[in-house]
Backbone as CSV, one residue per row, in Angstrom:
resi,resn,N_x,N_y,N_z,CA_x,CA_y,CA_z,C_x,C_y,C_z
1,MET,48.045,-9.067,-2.445,47.472,-10.406,-2.308,48.519,-11.479,-2.559
2,ILE,49.455,-11.207,-3.491,50.511,-12.181,-3.763,51.370,-12.381,-2.529
3,ILE,51.696,-11.305,-1.823,52.509,-11.417,-0.614,51.794,-12.258,0.421
4,GLU,50.489,-12.057,0.548,49.691,-12.812,1.516,49.758,-14.304,1.239
5,VAL,49.623,-14.695,-0.036,49.642,-16.101,-0.381,51.035,-16.691,-0.220
6,LEU,52.068,-15.884,-0.501,53.441,-16.373,-0.346,53.737,-16.823,1.079
7,THR,53.121,-16.162,2.051,53.346,-16.533,3.448,52.729,-17.881,3.782
8,MET,51.928,-18.436,2.866,51.239,-19.690,3.128,52.000,-20.901,2.602
9,ARG,53.202,-20.704,2.111,53.972,-21.840,1.605,54.085,-22.905,2.687
10,ALA,53.857,-24.146,2.299,53.816,-25.237,3.273,55.176,-25.472,3.906
11,ASP,55.194,-25.760,5.190,56.410,-26.071,5.930,56.226,-27.450,6.544
12,TYR,56.670,-28.472,5.830,56.483,-29.846,6.279,57.722,-30.300,7.048
13,LYS,57.667,-30.215,8.346,58.824,-30.548,9.169,59.017,-32.053,9.272
14,ASN,57.939,-32.808,9.176,58.026,-34.265,9.298,57.625,-34.909,7.972
15,GLU,58.400,-34.625,6.949,58.089,-35.093,5.604,58.952,-36.309,5.277
16,THR,58.350,-37.338,4.656,59.087,-38.556,4.361,58.648,-39.144,3.025
17,MET,59.517,-39.974,2.464,59.231,-40.632,1.183,58.952,-42.119,1.382
18,ASP,58.814,-42.568,2.610,58.667,-43.991,2.924,57.216,-44.447,2.735
19,PRO,56.946,-45.347,1.767,55.575,-45.787,1.515,55.226,-47.124,2.165
20,SER,56.059,-47.602,3.073,55.901,-48.973,3.572,54.593,-49.217,4.314
21,GLY,53.980,-48.162,4.846,52.719,-48.338,5.567,51.489,-48.167,4.705
22,PHE,51.683,-48.102,3.390,50.588,-47.810,2.464,50.251,-49.006,1.578
23,VAL,49.029,-49.000,1.066,48.584,-50.034,0.127,47.857,-49.366,-1.031
24,LEU,47.771,-50.105,-2.117,46.927,-49.698,-3.237,45.494,-50.046,-2.854
25,LEU,44.623,-49.059,-2.798,43.269,-49.273,-2.293,42.536,-50.358,-3.070
26,ALA,42.720,-50.408,-4.375,42.020,-51.399,-5.203,42.426,-52.830,-4.853
27,ASP,43.616,-53.016,-4.287,44.049,-54.352,-3.883,43.275,-54.844,-2.662
28,LEU,42.928,-53.910,-1.784,42.223,-54.279,-0.555,40.712,-54.207,-0.723
29,VAL,40.257,-53.340,-1.622,38.819,-53.177,-1.859,38.566,-53.379,-3.350
30,PRO,38.558,-54.616,-3.820,38.372,-54.883,-5.256,37.051,-54.311,-5.766
31,GLY,37.102,-53.716,-6.936,35.893,-53.179,-7.536,35.515,-51.785,-7.094
32,ILE,36.295,-51.185,-6.191,35.972,-49.826,-5.761,36.123,-48.883,-6.952
33,ILE,35.207,-47.945,-7.082,35.203,-47.010,-8.202,36.171,-45.867,-7.906
34,GLN,36.981,-45.520,-8.893,37.946,-44.449,-8.709,37.893,-43.449,-9.866
35,GLU,37.879,-42.183,-9.520,38.007,-41.093,-10.488,38.966,-40.075,-9.869
36,ILE,40.241,-40.330,-10.004,41.251,-39.526,-9.317,41.400,-38.192,-10.037
37,ARG,40.735,-37.192,-9.512,40.600,-35.909,-10.197,41.930,-35.172,-10.369
38,TYR,42.839,-35.329,-9.407,44.075,-34.554,-9.503,45.086,-35.191,-10.457
39,TYR,44.780,-36.371,-10.949,45.563,-36.944,-12.040,45.089,-36.366,-13.374
40,SER,43.840,-35.959,-13.423,43.252,-35.395,-14.641,43.420,-33.877,-14.651
41,THR,42.865,-33.252,-15.674,42.874,-31.789,-15.734,41.545,-31.204,-15.274
42,TYR,40.580,-32.089,-14.949,39.290,-31.574,-14.478,39.327,-31.445,-12.961
43,ASN,39.950,-30.361,-12.523,40.032,-30.015,-11.103,40.146,-28.499,-11.011
44,PHE,40.169,-27.966,-9.809,40.093,-26.511,-9.657,41.318,-25.782,-10.194
45,VAL,42.442,-26.489,-10.370,43.631,-25.875,-10.959,43.540,-25.892,-12.484
46,GLY,43.084,-27.020,-13.029,42.983,-27.153,-14.473,44.141,-27.887,-15.116
47,ASP,45.050,-28.410,-14.287,46.196,-29.186,-14.755,46.337,-30.439,-13.904
48,ARG,47.073,-31.439,-14.427,47.423,-32.565,-13.562,48.308,-32.041,-12.440
49,ILE,48.036,-32.509,-11.221,48.727,-31.987,-10.046,50.030,-32.748,-9.803
50,ASP,51.038,-32.023,-9.364,52.354,-32.611,-9.104,52.246,-33.815,-8.172
51,GLY,52.928,-34.886,-8.525,52.967,-36.071,-7.682,51.979,-37.145,-8.059
52,TYR,51.035,-36.835,-8.927,50.041,-37.828,-9.353,50.524,-38.493,-10.647
53,GLU,51.215,-39.618,-10.485,51.798,-40.317,-11.624,50.882,-41.393,-12.192
54,GLU,49.900,-41.825,-11.416,48.915,-42.802,-11.879,47.540,-42.423,-11.324
55,PRO,46.465,-42.766,-12.031,45.119,-42.488,-11.519,44.658,-43.576,-10.560
56,CYS,45.346,-43.675,-9.438,45.023,-44.713,-8.458,44.991,-44.116,-7.061
57,ALA,44.273,-44.775,-6.168,44.149,-44.321,-4.788,45.072,-45.137,-3.890
58,LEU,45.891,-44.446,-3.112,46.743,-45.068,-2.106,46.272,-44.616,-0.736
59,LEU,46.348,-45.524,0.248,45.967,-45.205,1.617,46.856,-45.982,2.585
60,THR,46.886,-45.526,3.836,47.528,-46.345,4.858,46.744,-47.650,4.994
61,LYS,47.422,-48.664,5.451,46.774,-49.967,5.595,45.565,-49.880,6.524
62,GLU,45.704,-49.106,7.579,44.616,-48.989,8.554,43.390,-48.320,7.957
63,ALA,43.608,-47.239,7.207,42.482,-46.539,6.592,41.829,-47.391,5.506
64,ALA,42.642,-48.125,4.764,42.104,-48.986,3.702,41.248,-50.105,4.287
65,ARG,41.676,-50.687,5.398,40.882,-51.748,6.034,39.539,-51.196,6.502
66,ALA,39.565,-50.001,7.092,38.323,-49.383,7.557,37.407,-49.071,6.374
67,LEU,37.992,-48.631,5.279,37.197,-48.307,4.099,36.603,-49.569,3.466
68,LYS,37.314,-50.664,3.566,36.781,-51.933,3.066,35.501,-52.301,3.814
69,THR,35.510,-52.083,5.122,34.318,-52.353,5.927,33.176,-51.434,5.526
70,VAL,33.493,-50.169,5.301,32.474,-49.207,4.855,31.862,-49.659,3.536
71,ASN,32.711,-50.031,2.596,32.228,-50.417,1.273,31.351,-51.667,1.334
72,THR,31.739,-52.611,2.187,30.936,-53.825,2.358,29.575,-53.493,2.950
73,GLU,29.560,-52.636,3.949,28.305,-52.231,4.590,27.387,-51.529,3.601
74,LEU,27.951,-50.642,2.790,27.145,-49.891,1.831,26.637,-50.771,0.694
75,SER,27.432,-51.773,0.303,27.020,-52.636,-0.806,25.760,-53.425,-0.468
76,VAL,25.594,-53.758,0.804,24.378,-54.452,1.241,23.147,-53.574,1.020
77,LYS,23.350,-52.266,1.078,22.250,-51.317,0.893,22.103,-50.870,-0.563
78,GLY,22.953,-51.410,-1.433,22.835,-51.088,-2.852,23.716,-49.958,-3.336
79,TYR,24.753,-49.626,-2.551,25.637,-48.529,-2.928,27.085,-49.009,-3.007
80,ARG,27.894,-48.229,-3.738,29.336,-48.458,-3.778,30.029,-47.130,-3.561
81,LEU,31.199,-47.182,-2.958,31.991,-45.968,-2.800,32.659,-45.588,-4.115
82,LYS,32.684,-44.299,-4.388,33.453,-43.764,-5.506,34.463,-42.781,-4.937
83,VAL,35.736,-43.003,-5.232,36.818,-42.228,-4.633,37.353,-41.196,-5.618
84,PHE,37.456,-39.946,-5.155,38.029,-38.866,-5.959,39.483,-38.595,-5.602
85,ASP,39.838,-38.811,-4.347,41.218,-38.581,-3.911,41.442,-39.337,-2.610
86,ALA,42.684,-39.720,-2.393,43.045,-40.411,-1.154,44.357,-39.800,-0.661
87,TYR,45.434,-40.606,-0.611,46.733,-40.029,-0.254,47.117,-38.964,-1.274
88,ARG,47.592,-37.828,-0.764,47.989,-36.691,-1.609,49.401,-36.261,-1.217
89,PRO,50.359,-36.369,-2.105,51.736,-35.987,-1.754,51.842,-34.536,-1.310
90,ALA,52.794,-34.259,-0.435,53.011,-32.888,0.018,53.310,-31.960,-1.154
91,ARG,53.973,-32.483,-2.189,54.294,-31.656,-3.353,53.021,-31.201,-4.082
92,ALA,51.955,-31.988,-3.979,50.693,-31.594,-4.599,50.099,-30.384,-3.894
93,VAL,50.187,-30.374,-2.571,49.679,-29.235,-1.801,50.504,-27.990,-2.124
94,LYS,51.801,-28.166,-2.275,52.661,-27.040,-2.655,52.276,-26.518,-4.043
95,HIS,51.871,-27.428,-4.928,51.388,-27.037,-6.251,50.156,-26.137,-6.113
96,PHE,49.236,-26.507,-5.213,48.047,-25.682,-4.976,48.443,-24.274,-4.536
97,ILE,49.414,-24.194,-3.648,49.806,-22.898,-3.094,50.479,-22.036,-4.154
98,ILE,51.340,-22.641,-4.961,51.975,-21.901,-6.051,50.917,-21.411,-7.034
99,TRP,49.934,-22.263,-7.318,48.813,-21.859,-8.175,48.100,-20.654,-7.581
100,GLY,48.004,-20.608,-6.263,47.340,-19.491,-5.603,48.039,-18.165,-5.817
101,ILE,49.343,-18.229,-6.123,50.112,-17.009,-6.362,49.826,-16.457,-7.762
102,GLU,49.455,-17.350,-8.680,49.213,-16.940,-10.065,47.829,-16.307,-10.183
103,ASP,47.749,-15.023,-9.928,46.456,-14.334,-9.866,45.645,-14.434,-11.157
104,GLN,46.310,-14.540,-12.283,45.600,-14.512,-13.561,44.970,-15.849,-13.931
105,ASP,45.381,-16.914,-13.279,44.917,-18.253,-13.648,43.606,-18.580,-12.936
106,ILE,42.492,-18.254,-13.572,41.174,-18.523,-12.978,40.286,-19.260,-13.973
107,ARG,40.902,-20.066,-14.869,40.119,-20.708,-15.936,39.089,-21.691,-15.407
108,MET,39.306,-22.270,-14.198,38.358,-23.249,-13.667,37.375,-22.639,-12.668
109,LYS,37.438,-21.337,-12.508,36.555,-20.652,-11.550,35.066,-20.957,-11.765
110,PRO,34.543,-20.951,-13.010,33.107,-21.198,-13.193,32.644,-22.563,-12.698
111,TYR,33.568,-23.509,-12.635,33.202,-24.883,-12.288,33.402,-25.213,-10.813
112,PHE,34.383,-24.568,-10.154,34.750,-24.989,-8.805,34.659,-23.894,-7.736
113,TYR,34.739,-22.635,-8.113,34.595,-21.568,-7.113,33.928,-20.348,-7.742
114,PRO,32.734,-20.531,-8.308,32.067,-19.456,-9.053,31.721,-18.230,-8.218
115,ASP,31.527,-18.393,-6.928,31.084,-17.276,-6.091,32.188,-16.712,-5.201
116,LEU,33.421,-17.204,-5.382,34.536,-16.759,-4.552,35.674,-16.245,-5.419
117,GLU,36.441,-15.317,-4.839,37.695,-14.942,-5.473,38.724,-16.028,-5.150
118,LYS,39.685,-16.152,-6.016,40.648,-17.238,-5.897,41.332,-17.280,-4.524
119,GLN,41.786,-16.121,-4.037,42.510,-16.103,-2.763,41.611,-16.442,-1.572
120,GLU,40.295,-16.298,-1.742,39.375,-16.657,-0.668,39.365,-18.160,-0.402
121,LEU,39.791,-18.949,-1.365,39.844,-20.400,-1.166,40.788,-20.738,-0.019
122,PHE,41.817,-19.921,0.162,42.766,-20.128,1.255,42.257,-19.487,2.542
123,SER,41.798,-18.248,2.464,41.376,-17.536,3.673,40.141,-18.151,4.312
124,LYS,39.288,-18.790,3.503,38.083,-19.417,4.029,38.283,-20.892,4.378
125,GLY,39.491,-21.386,4.205,39.810,-22.736,4.664,39.510,-23.864,3.701
126,TYR,39.153,-23.552,2.462,38.879,-24.622,1.503,40.169,-25.320,1.053
127,ILE,41.256,-24.557,0.988,42.565,-25.119,0.657,43.525,-24.750,1.783
128,ALA,44.155,-25.752,2.376,45.062,-25.532,3.506,46.514,-25.676,3.066
129,LYS,47.419,-25.039,3.800,48.838,-25.144,3.450,49.418,-26.493,3.852
130,GLN,48.721,-27.204,4.712,49.049,-28.591,5.012,47.745,-29.386,4.980
131,SER,47.777,-30.533,4.302,46.550,-31.303,4.122,46.620,-32.630,4.858
132,SER,45.512,-33.003,5.488,45.444,-34.315,6.137,45.620,-35.434,5.121
133,HIS,45.320,-35.159,3.858,45.509,-36.170,2.813,46.964,-36.636,2.746
134,SER,47.889,-35.728,3.051,49.305,-36.076,2.968,49.750,-36.982,4.106
135,ARG,48.904,-37.168,5.107,49.210,-38.119,6.185,48.739,-39.527,5.829
136,GLY,47.987,-39.646,4.737,47.676,-40.948,4.170,46.423,-41.645,4.630
137,SER,45.633,-41.024,5.515,44.438,-41.695,6.030,43.169,-40.883,5.791
138,THR,43.205,-40.032,4.774,42.051,-39.208,4.419,41.581,-39.575,3.023
139,ILE,40.270,-39.575,2.859,39.664,-39.962,1.576,38.591,-38.958,1.188
140,ASP,38.484,-38.691,-0.097,37.381,-37.903,-0.657,36.518,-38.865,-1.462
141,ALA,35.244,-38.965,-1.106,34.415,-39.998,-1.742,32.959,-39.586,-1.823
142,THR,32.247,-40.263,-2.700,30.799,-40.132,-2.801,30.214,-41.528,-2.944
143,LEU,28.918,-41.606,-3.251,28.244,-42.893,-3.380,27.725,-43.098,-4.797
144,LEU,27.791,-44.344,-5.220,27.259,-44.750,-6.518,26.084,-45.685,-6.280
145,ASP,24.985,-45.452,-6.969,23.817,-46.335,-6.902,24.093,-47.544,-7.789
146,MET,24.128,-48.732,-7.218,24.477,-49.928,-7.972,23.423,-50.289,-9.013
147,LYS,22.191,-49.860,-8.816,21.132,-50.157,-9.789,21.255,-49.296,-11.040
148,THR,21.525,-48.024,-10.852,21.574,-47.094,-11.977,22.986,-46.873,-12.501
149,GLY,23.981,-47.150,-11.670,25.357,-46.887,-12.050,25.723,-45.417,-11.997
150,LYS,24.861,-44.605,-11.371,25.087,-43.167,-11.297,25.402,-42.727,-9.868
151,GLU,26.105,-41.605,-9.769,26.377,-41.030,-8.461,25.082,-40.547,-7.815
152,LEU,24.996,-40.669,-6.496,23.875,-40.076,-5.782,24.001,-38.558,-5.820
153,ASP,22.867,-37.892,-5.841,22.836,-36.431,-5.853,23.081,-35.931,-4.437
154,MET,24.229,-35.280,-4.253,24.607,-34.790,-2.929,24.335,-33.299,-2.742
155,GLY,23.712,-32.676,-3.721,23.372,-31.260,-3.577,24.445,-30.314,-4.055
156,SER,25.658,-30.814,-4.220,26.761,-30.054,-4.814,27.786,-31.061,-5.296
157,PRO,28.524,-30.740,-6.348,29.531,-31.676,-6.845,30.801,-31.665,-6.012
158,PHE,31.617,-32.672,-6.191,32.916,-32.753,-5.519,33.769,-31.529,-5.849
159,ASP,34.409,-30.996,-4.826,35.322,-29.855,-4.928,34.651,-28.559,-5.344
160,LEU,33.336,-28.447,-5.147,32.704,-27.143,-5.301,32.955,-26.369,-4.013
161,PHE,33.748,-25.316,-4.092,34.086,-24.533,-2.913,32.977,-23.517,-2.681
162,SER,32.059,-23.893,-1.801,30.838,-23.114,-1.602,30.175,-23.572,-0.302
163,GLU,29.342,-22.708,0.248,28.573,-23.092,1.430,27.690,-24.296,1.139
164,ALA,27.318,-24.482,-0.117,26.469,-25.611,-0.489,27.148,-26.951,-0.239
165,SER,28.471,-26.946,-0.088,29.211,-28.179,0.164,29.430,-28.448,1.649
166,HIS,29.052,-27.502,2.507,29.217,-27.696,3.952,28.290,-28.819,4.430
167,ILE,28.766,-29.602,5.388,27.975,-30.766,5.804,26.698,-30.370,6.536
168,ASP,26.649,-29.155,7.066,25.434,-28.724,7.763,24.542,-27.842,6.887
169,TYR,24.839,-27.744,5.604,24.034,-26.928,4.697,22.677,-27.588,4.490
170,ARG,21.624,-26.819,4.617,20.285,-27.391,4.557,19.411,-26.816,3.447
171,ASN,19.936,-25.926,2.637,19.153,-25.344,1.544,19.240,-26.244,0.305
172,ILE,19.025,-27.529,0.544,18.997,-28.536,-0.522,17.794,-29.438,-0.251
173,THR,17.520,-30.363,-1.135,16.324,-31.186,-0.982,16.499,-32.223,0.122
174,ASP,15.396,-32.752,0.596,15.447,-33.806,1.620,16.207,-35.028,1.107
175,GLU,16.036,-35.334,-0.157,16.735,-36.483,-0.739,18.245,-36.262,-0.747
176,GLN,18.666,-35.055,-1.076,20.096,-34.747,-1.088,20.690,-34.815,0.316
177,ILE,19.938,-34.327,1.296,20.392,-34.415,2.688,20.493,-35.872,3.113
178,GLU,19.500,-36.666,2.754,19.502,-38.088,3.102,20.690,-38.801,2.459
179,ASN,20.992,-38.476,1.208,22.132,-39.097,0.537,23.441,-38.780,1.248
180,ARG,23.585,-37.534,1.668,24.785,-37.153,2.415,24.878,-37.935,3.721
181,MET,23.758,-38.111,4.371,23.751,-38.790,5.665,24.059,-40.278,5.523
182,ILE,23.636,-40.898,4.431,23.965,-42.305,4.205,25.479,-42.473,4.165
183,LEU,26.138,-41.608,3.411,27.603,-41.650,3.318,28.257,-41.298,4.645
184,GLN,27.819,-40.201,5.241,28.441,-39.732,6.476,28.284,-40.742,7.607
185,ASN,27.093,-41.296,7.765,26.859,-42.242,8.857,27.712,-43.502,8.703
186,ALA,27.830,-44.000,7.482,28.637,-45.204,7.251,30.101,-44.940,7.562
187,MET,30.598,-43.790,7.168,31.996,-43.460,7.410,32.277,-43.233,8.895
188,VAL,31.438,-42.470,9.546,31.635,-42.179,10.972,31.495,-43.451,11.804
189,ARG,30.554,-44.290,11.455,30.340,-45.546,12.179,31.576,-46.446,12.115
190,ASN,32.369,-46.287,11.080,33.541,-47.135,10.906,34.863,-46.406,11.169
191,GLY,34.779,-45.348,11.971,36.002,-44.759,12.502,36.528,-43.525,11.808
192,PHE,35.747,-42.923,10.915,36.208,-41.724,10.215,35.552,-40.476,10.795
193,SER,36.255,-39.367,10.714,35.698,-38.073,11.115,35.426,-37.237,9.876
194,THR,34.592,-36.217,10.022,34.176,-35.375,8.896,34.919,-34.043,8.904
195,LEU,34.736,-33.284,7.826,35.251,-31.924,7.724,34.071,-31.006,7.453
196,ASP,33.929,-29.949,8.232,32.734,-29.109,8.182,32.405,-28.573,6.793
197,CYS,33.427,-28.183,6.027,33.150,-27.489,4.763,33.142,-28.395,3.539
198,GLU,33.315,-29.725,3.726,33.329,-30.633,2.577,32.585,-31.919,2.915
199,TRP,31.435,-32.157,2.302,30.650,-33.361,2.602,31.374,-34.634,2.167
200,TRP,32.335,-34.540,1.275,33.020,-35.705,0.700,34.287,-36.110,1.442
201,HIS,34.719,-35.350,2.430,36.040,-35.492,3.054,35.952,-36.241,4.389
202,PHE,36.769,-37.303,4.528,36.755,-38.106,5.749,38.189,-38.524,6.125
203,THR,38.493,-38.442,7.429,39.810,-38.824,7.934,39.661,-39.875,9.024
204,LEU,40.470,-40.927,8.962,40.450,-41.954,9.991,40.825,-41.332,11.337
205,LYS,39.960,-41.489,12.338,40.197,-40.855,13.633,41.495,-41.325,14.269
206,ASN,41.734,-42.626,14.250,42.960,-43.173,14.829,44.000,-43.387,13.732
207,GLU,44.289,-42.320,12.992,45.222,-42.446,11.880,46.615,-42.815,12.395
208,PRO,47.347,-43.664,11.675,48.626,-44.164,12.167,49.766,-43.154,12.121
209,TYR,49.640,-42.106,11.291,50.724,-41.132,11.159,50.195,-39.708,11.341
210,PRO,49.731,-39.384,12.543,49.077,-38.087,12.756,50.002,-36.886,12.632
211,ASP,51.304,-37.109,12.702,52.250,-35.993,12.657,53.226,-36.087,11.488
212,THR,52.953,-36.985,10.547,53.869,-37.207,9.433,53.190,-36.879,8.112
213,TYR,53.900,-36.137,7.283,53.408,-35.782,5.955,54.301,-36.447,4.910
214,PHE,53.685,-37.213,4.019,54.418,-37.998,3.041,54.509,-37.261,1.704
215,ASP,55.573,-37.568,0.950,55.748,-36.893,-0.328,56.157,-37.840,-1.457
216,PHE,55.992,-39.137,-1.281,56.252,-40.044,-2.396,55.113,-39.922,-3.408
217,PRO,55.354,-40.244,-4.678,54.324,-40.048,-5.704,53.163,-41.022,-5.593
218,VAL,52.029,-40.630,-6.146,50.890,-41.530,-6.261,51.202,-42.466,-7.423
219,SER,51.691,-43.645,-7.069,52.185,-44.582,-8.069,52.183,-45.988,-7.490
220,SER,51.544,-46.916,-8.170,51.553,-48.307,-7.709,52.950,-48.895,-7.798
221,GLU,53.731,-48.442,-8.755,55.099,-48.931,-8.916,55.970,-48.505,-7.744
222,TYR,55.742,-47.316,-7.248,56.567,-46.816,-6.130,56.354,-47.664,-4.886
223,LEU,55.137,-48.174,-4.695,54.859,-49.010,-3.521,55.648,-50.311,-3.541
224,LYS,56.067,-50.755,-4.714,56.760,-52.024,-4.834,58.257,-51.912,-4.529
225,ARG,58.760,-50.722,-4.369,60.192,-50.531,-4.122,60.614,-51.004,-2.739
């Protein structure tokens, strides 16, 4: 199994450190809620992920503008976007792959992949050797109810690697399905596409860097250079 995972090491042929096309999401969408999971230790690895130097969301200017429209549209309906991840450095994806080689490290299994073996996360497509997040126009998000201040119940938590997180999964309540559709419809209406196995994952269809993978750190200071 170790040999199998080793063959998945990322090969980023168009990798760059240039952040000039990116913005700090909070600057363009004031008040947006952020819980950057890969800056914390509460994620499927259990450690802060390489490249996450600040708990902030960075996006391409184009994706951030589209997300601002989404957030404005949702706020009229009483919701706010909550972001778990946005731009993800290529080094972070490499961290995931190296973690995949460490067969003994399964401390977060009960929380994020309780029904799968660790290596199945790669074979079933939950973790890819190249991530659209590294192109800078992908966001992981959910909805917050402005009245209660709580996340909407989506039927599964963020980063639960399970069929329950698939966007077409229907063995959940009508309310949970409706909550997913509120988020999905707003995102798709404003130019984002979905990912079949993750209800929280959205990529700008007309992303500005479809063939470029970035590796500068998640850092507001780095953007100022």
